N, C-alpha and C positions, 0 to 999 in steps of 0.2 A: 277770526274769519278763516274758514277752511280754504285750502289751496288744492288744485287738481294737478296730479302728476301721473301721466300715463292713464291707467284705468282707475287709479286710486284718488280718494279725496280725504284729506286729513288736516288737522291743525298744523301750523308751521313750527311744530315742536315734537320731538320724539323722545323715546326713552332708550338710553344705552344700557345694554344688559350684559356687558362683557364680564362683570364681576358676579353675576347672579350664580349662587351656589359654590363660589370659590372659597368662602370662609364661613362655614355654617356655625362655627362657635360664636362668631361676632355678629353675623347677620343670618339668622335662621330662616326657615321657609316662611314662617309667619310674618317676619319683617318684610320679606320680599313680596309676599302676598298683599300686605297692606300697601306697599308702594304701587303694586299693579292695580289694585282696586281704586286707590286714590287717583292714579293717573287716568284710568278709564272714566271715573266720575267727573273729572275735570275736562273731559273731551280729548285727552291726549291718548290716542289709540295706536300710534306707530311704535312698534318694538323693533330695535335694531340688534341683530345678533350676528354670529359667524361660526363656521365650523372650527375655527381656531380657538374659540372661547370655551370649548369642551363642555362644561356643565350647563351653559346658558340655554341651549336649545331644549334640553330635557326639562329645565325649569319652566320654560315658556309653555311647552306642551302640557305639563301638569297643571299650570295655572289656567290655561285656556279651557281645560276640561272641568276643573273643580270650582271655578269662580263663576257665579251667575253673570251672564253677559260677557264672559271671557272670550267667547268666540268672535266678538266684535273687534278684538285686537288684530291689527295688521302686522304681518311679520316679514321683515326683510333680513335675509341671511347672506352669507358670502362664501364663495368657493375658496378653499385653502390652496391657492396656486403655488405657495412656497414649498409644500411637501407632497402635493398630489400631482400625478401626471394629468395632462389635459383630457385624456379619454376617460378619466374618472369623474368628470364633472357631473354627468347625468346620474351614475350610481350613487355618488355622495349627495347629490341634490335629493334623490329619492329617500335616502336615509335621513336627511335634514327635515324633509316634510313629515316623515313618520315621527321623528322626535318632537317636532313642534306641533303635531296634531292637526296638520292641514293637508288637504288633498293636493293643493298647489300653493307654492310660495307666492306671496304678494309681490315680493321683489327678490331677485337673486343677482348678486354682484360678483365680479372677479376681484378678490381681495387685494391683490397686488399685480402690477403689470409684469407678469412673468409667463414664459411659454411663447409659442408661436402665435402671433395675433390672429392669423387666418384660421388656424385650428381651433383656437379659443372661440372665435366668432361662430365657427361651424357648430361647436358644442352648445353655445348659448342659444343659437337659432333653433337647433334641434329640440332643446328643452322647451323653448317657447312654443314651437309648433306642435309639440306633443302635449301641451297644456300643463306641464309641470311647474311653470312659472308664469305669472301674469305680466310682470314687468322685469326688464333686465337692466343691468348697469355695471359700473366699474367702481373701483376704489383705489385711491392713491395714484391716480393717473394725471400726468402733466398734460400740457396742451398738445404736443405732437402725438402722444399715445392716445389721448382722448379723441382727437380728430381722426386718427387712423381707425380706431375701433368703431367710432360713430359711422364712418363710411362703410366699413366692412359689414356692419349689421344692417345698414340701410340697403346695401346691395343684396342682402338676404331677406329683405322685407320685414326687418325687425327694428323697432325704435329703441334707441338707447335713452333710458329715462333718468338714470341716476349717476352721479359721480360723488362718492363719499371721500372727503379729504379733511385733513386737519386744518381747522380755521378757528381763530379766536383773536382777541385783542393782543395776545402775545405771539400769535402766528398769523399775521395779516398778509403774508407773502402771496397767497392765491389771489388776493385783490390787487396788490401792487404789481404783480407780474402779468396781470391780464387774464388769469385763468377763470375767474368768476365771470368776466365779460364774455369769454369764449363759451362757457357753459350756457349763459343766457342766449347767446347767438344760436346755439345748437338746440335750444329748448331742453337742456339737461338740468334737472334739479340737483342742487348741491346739498348733500347731507354733511353737516359739520361735526366731525368727531373732535373730542376734547375741547368743546366750546368754553369750558371753564378752566382751560389750561391745566388740566390734570389736578384740579383742586386749588390752584394758586389764586384764581379769581373768585374766591368765596370768603366767607367770614369764619371759616374753621379756625380753631385755636392755633393750628400748626402754621397758619399764614403769618403769625406774628414773628416767626423766625426767618421769613423771607428777607434777603439782603441784596439781591441784584437790583441795582439802581433803577433800571428801566421798569422792572416789575413794580417796585415801590411807587414810582411816579404814576404809573398807570392806575394802581389801586387808589391812590390819593384822589385822582380825578373821578374815579368811579364812585368813591364814597360821597363826594359832593353831590353827584347826580342822584345817588341812592337816597340820600337825605331829602333832596328836593322832591322826589317822587314818592317818598315813604315806601321805598322798595329796598331789597337787599342788594349787596354787591353782585351776587350771582345772577339775580334777576336783571340787573343792568347789563351784565355781560351777555346774557342770552338774548335780551331785546336788541342789543347792538347787532348780533349775528342775524336776527330776523330782519332788522332794518336793511341789512346788506343783501337781502334776498335769499338767504340760506335757511335750511331747516336744522337747527342745532339738536343734537341728540345727547344731552347730558345723562350721566348715570343716576340711578335712584335705587337705593336698597332699603329705604325706610319711608314711612308715611310722611315724615317731616320733609325729607328730601324731595319727594314727589310733589308735595304741596308747594314748596319753595320754587321748584322748577316751573310748575304750572302758573305761578305768579308772574312769569315773564310774558304771559298772554294778556290781552284785554287792554293794553295801553301801548304807547309808542314814544320813544325818544324823539325830540324835535330834530330838524335838520341841523340846527346850530349845535345841539348837544352831541349828535353823531360826529360832527366835525371836531368838537372838543375832544372826544375820545380818539378820533383818528389821529389827532396831533400827538397823543401819547402812546398810541399803539406801536407794536414792535413787529417787524417782518419775520424774524427767525429766532424766536426763543420758545419753540414748541417742545414737544415731548422728547424729541431726539437731539435737542440742542442745549437743554438746561438740566444740570444735576438736581436743581431744586424742584423741577417738575417730577423727577423720579421720587424724591423724598415725599412730596405731598401726595403723589399717586399711591404710594404704598403706606402712607401715614406713619412714616418712621424717619426721624432725623438722627444722624450720628451725634454723639456727644461733641460739644464744642471743641474739646481739645484735639480730637482726631478728624474733625469735619474737613479741614483743608486737605488732608491726605485723601479722604474719601471722595471729596469733590474732584480733586485732580484725577483720581483713578476713574471716576465716572465720566469725566470729559473724554478720556481715552476710549472707554467702552462705547460711548455714544458716537464718537467719531468713526469707530469701526462699524457700528450698527448702520450709520448713514451710508457707508460704502457697501454693506452686504444686503441691506433690506431695500428693495425698490420702492421709493417714495416720490411724491410729487414735489421735487426740490428745485426744478428749473424755473 
């Protein structure tokens, strides 16, 4: 069943495109085209990209122009607030539109809560009023930052439609700290990035090496429900996100991945099953908290003999990243 968000209507599932074009030797253009076509055929029309993803926007533009019906794809991109000054929002948005092959972006979000909120709201409102974007939003905003930006945009006559945050069974914090409830209160749609916990909540061969006790316990319960519904672990993970009222945006670079993701639609976990998963869900083992998330994200595990050293080093790197990169951690 399609949901309505601002001016848009789409299935409660999107496609994360952050890796599109990053590894052409392993996933070439034909692979990505197959994922795109398969997603559209399944009714999954929402594409999520960002200026920080470099090759992604160009891939989307090429696919929308060369695939029959490709223009039906909805595109949400994000402003690179980490490296761009606020007054560059509109010029870079225009560049993103050109790359994606659209006259106006279906959605444009502030990627991280950086910069002066008032100035950022001015720029978003100006872009909206000039017709460069149909819906605006934010990404990685916690409750105080979200409420502030929501009010600033409201004062300028612009609705805040999206908040894109990390949310999965291994990063349930946005629910436990009340952020999901606040988004619902403000009529803000939550886009859940890393809903498969960077590949840990899948049946990929690399998941056999997962050793963190909470992750293993979560996967065991998911496998029980997957067998019961004749679904995959990944489909259970995505359906749980949908049951929580979010729109998960898992990545897909092959036909098979797109098919599996789309299999999260058309059925629903029961209230009891959601509660069973809640009981094994973890608040804070997301991308920036777990070295194993990094291993599965990049598809590479260090040899067992040096893994403890690599894991210790990654813990330090991730701790530094949490201090330097503004994320929704409160």
